[in-house]
C-alpha distance (Angstrom), angle and dihedral (degrees) to the residues before:
residue distance angle dihedral
M1 . . .
E2 3.74 . .
Y3 3.83 122.8 .
R4 3.75 137.1 177.7
Q5 3.84 119.6 -136.8
I6 3.86 110.1 -133.8
S7 3.77 95.8 176.4
E8 3.73 139.5 -12.3
D9 3.78 92.5 -77.7
Y10 3.83 103.4 23.7
S11 3.77 131.6 69.9
V12 3.80 135.6 164.8
S13 3.78 134.0 -149.6
G14 3.77 140.4 169.6
Q15 3.78 120.0 -97.6
I16 3.79 112.1 -38.0
Q17 3.82 123.9 -146.3
P18 3.81 124.9 -141.9
E19 3.82 90.0 -107.9
D20 3.86 88.9 59.0
V21 3.82 92.4 65.0
A22 3.87 95.5 85.4
A23 3.81 90.2 55.1
I24 3.77 90.5 45.4
K25 3.79 90.8 53.8
N26 3.83 92.6 44.2
A27 3.86 88.9 52.6
G28 3.83 87.1 61.5
F29 3.81 100.2 -106.4
K30 3.78 115.6 151.9
S31 3.79 100.7 -166.8
V32 3.76 144.4 14.7
I33 3.84 125.2 -142.2
C34 3.80 114.9 -160.5
N35 3.87 112.3 -153.5
R36 3.81 95.7 167.8
P37 3.76 115.2 103.8
D38 3.82 115.8 -129.0
D39 3.73 112.8 -99.1
E40 3.81 92.8 21.5
Q41 3.82 89.9 131.4
P42 3.85 129.6 5.7
G43 3.78 115.9 -100.8
Q44 3.75 98.5 26.4
P45 3.76 118.4 124.8
S46 3.77 118.4 -107.2
A47 3.78 121.2 -107.7
D48 3.78 88.9 -110.8
T49 3.82 92.2 54.5
V50 3.90 90.7 51.2
K51 3.84 90.6 43.5
A52 3.80 91.5 54.3
A53 3.82 90.8 51.2
V54 3.84 93.3 44.1
E55 3.78 96.3 46.8
G56 3.83 91.1 41.0
A57 3.83 86.5 60.6
G58 3.75 91.1 52.6
L59 3.83 96.4 -103.9
A60 3.77 130.1 128.3
F61 3.77 118.9 -109.5
R62 3.83 130.1 -162.0
Y63 3.81 125.4 -176.7
I64 3.79 113.6 -151.9
P65 3.83 107.1 158.2
V66 3.74 116.8 -162.3
I67 3.75 132.6 175.2
S68 3.85 117.3 -135.7
G69 3.81 109.5 -102.4
Q70 3.84 91.6 11.3
I71 3.77 103.2 76.4
T72 3.84 110.9 147.6
A73 3.75 133.0 -154.6
E74 3.86 87.3 -107.9
N75 3.83 88.8 57.1
V76 3.79 90.3 53.3
E77 3.85 91.8 47.5
D78 3.84 90.2 51.7
């Protein structure tokens, strides 16, 4: 899994897989925020599948799906 550090406490990556969660935890991350809507692309895991893996590893999970070019004020508040 590759990620890009944006600030000291915020990084971004492409779609993670449940099997990436151990490496995410070992890298020191405390939480995962999923911004990808379910069914965006075929073959990607659902948010619930990722959530189960993330929470199973003792990390926090937040699902805030956004569509590129259609971010709402509510998305920003979340």
